[in-house]
Kinemage of the C-alpha trace (Angstrom):
@kinemage 1
@onewidth
@group {chain A} dominant
@subgroup {mainchain}
@vectorlist {calphas} color= white
{ca met a 1} P -14.555 15.458 23.591
{ca ala a 2} L -12.882 12.823 21.423
{ca his a 3} L -9.773 13.878 19.562
{ca gly a 4} L -9.779 13.797 15.785
{ca tyr a 5} L -7.175 11.040 15.634
{ca val a 6} L -9.202 8.544 17.666
{ca asp a 7} L -10.235 6.573 14.554
{ca asn a 8} L -6.604 6.400 13.359
{ca lys a 9} L -5.120 5.632 16.760
{ca pro a 10} L -4.031 2.033 15.999
{ca ala a 11} L -2.331 3.090 12.743
{ca leu a 12} L -0.619 6.041 14.449
{ca leu a 13} L 0.618 3.841 17.282
{ca ala a 14} L 1.955 1.308 14.764
{ca arg a 15} L 3.814 4.055 12.896
{ca leu a 16} L 5.253 5.378 16.147
{ca ser a 17} L 6.369 1.892 17.165
{ca arg a 18} L 8.220 1.539 13.864
{ca ala a 19} L 9.832 4.953 14.328
{ca glu a 20} L 10.817 3.998 17.871
{ca gly a 21} L 12.453 0.844 16.519
{ca gln a 22} L 14.280 2.893 13.912
{ca val a 23} L 15.638 5.261 16.562
{ca arg a 24} L 16.799 2.333 18.705
{ca gly a 25} L 18.453 0.911 15.604
{ca ile a 26} L 20.234 4.207 15.001
{ca ala a 27} L 21.569 4.187 18.555
{ca arg a 28} L 22.783 0.614 18.039
{ca met a 29} L 24.460 1.646 14.783
{ca ile a 30} L 26.291 4.472 16.542
{ca asp a 31} L 27.324 2.113 19.337
{ca glu a 32} L 28.657 -0.338 16.748
{ca asp a 33} L 30.558 2.385 14.845
{ca val a 34} L 28.601 1.904 11.620
{ca tyr a 35} L 29.637 4.055 8.651
{ca cys a 36} L 28.248 7.588 9.067
{ca ile a 37} L 26.405 7.687 5.736
{ca asp a 38} L 24.521 4.518 6.658
{ca val a 39} L 23.543 6.073 9.993
{ca leu a 40} L 22.400 9.260 8.262
{ca thr a 41} L 20.248 7.203 5.909
{ca gln a 42} L 18.487 5.672 8.908
{ca val a 43} L 18.114 9.079 10.576
{ca ser a 44} L 16.408 10.305 7.416
{ca ala a 45} L 14.053 7.306 7.443
{ca ala a 46} L 13.143 7.896 11.097
{ca thr a 47} L 12.563 11.578 10.419
{ca lys a 48} L 10.230 10.741 7.525
{ca ala a 49} L 8.347 8.280 9.732
{ca leu a 50} L 7.741 10.978 12.358
{ca glu a 51} L 6.780 13.492 9.677
{ca ser a 52} L 4.230 10.983 8.418
{ca val a 53} L 2.693 10.769 11.893
{ca ala a 54} L 2.687 14.560 12.191
{ca leu a 55} L 0.929 14.995 8.850
{ca ala a 56} L -1.683 12.388 9.739
{ca leu a 57} L -2.344 14.130 13.072
{ca leu a 58} L -2.563 17.501 11.332
{ca glu a 59} L -5.034 16.150 8.796
{ca asp a 60} L -7.168 14.673 11.580
{ca his a 61} L -7.025 17.948 13.503
{ca leu a 62} L -8.101 19.977 10.478
{ca thr a 63} L -10.905 17.651 9.425
{ca his a 64} L -12.227 17.133 12.939
{ca cys a 65} L -11.341 19.823 15.477
{ca val a 66} L -10.952 22.810 13.165
{ca ala a 67} L -13.917 21.893 10.963
{ca gln a 68} L -16.169 21.447 14.005
{ca ala a 69} L -15.050 24.730 15.569
{ca thr a 70} L -15.450 26.567 12.261
{ca ala a 71} L -18.993 25.269 11.915
{ca glu a 72} L -19.753 26.670 15.379
{ca gly a 73} L -17.976 29.955 14.642
{ca gly a 74} L -16.920 32.606 17.107
{ca pro a 75} L -13.748 32.875 19.184
{ca val a 76} L -13.296 29.097 19.458
{ca ala a 77} L -13.073 28.859 15.663
{ca glu a 78} L -10.532 31.665 15.569
{ca glu a 79} L -8.449 29.945 18.244
{ca lys a 80} L -8.515 26.586 16.425
{ca leu a 81} L -7.400 28.283 13.215
{ca arg a 82} L -4.543 30.018 15.068
{ca glu a 83} L -3.508 26.667 16.580
{ca ala a 84} L -3.570 25.000 13.169
{ca asn a 85} L -1.511 27.798 11.612
{ca ala a 86} L 1.049 27.568 14.411
{ca ala a 87} L 1.258 23.775 14.054
{ca ile a 88} L 1.777 24.053 10.303
{ca ala a 89} L 4.472 26.664 10.838
{ca arg a 90} L 6.288 24.378 13.307
{ca leu a 91} L 6.152 21.473 10.855
{ca val a 92} L 7.454 23.593 7.996
{ca arg a 93} L 10.337 24.905 10.107
{ca ser a 94} L 11.400 21.466 11.327
């Protein structure tokens, strides 16, 4: 079974590469004793980049995996809905 994000895979990987670069940049800033507020600004940007990936994955999961399972009904649909609820709860808490 193909995952819901398969069509967005290149865009997701590009976003993750940018976030990875941001995190490496943050480490470099710490190593170079950059002013703490400037580091925090970059931490916030990296966090937003990862949140963007998470929201895109969640949207793909809902529109693909959950929608397909719901159309089929039964215990698989219930499980997919529980998974989606748990994922949303984790994102909200983070």
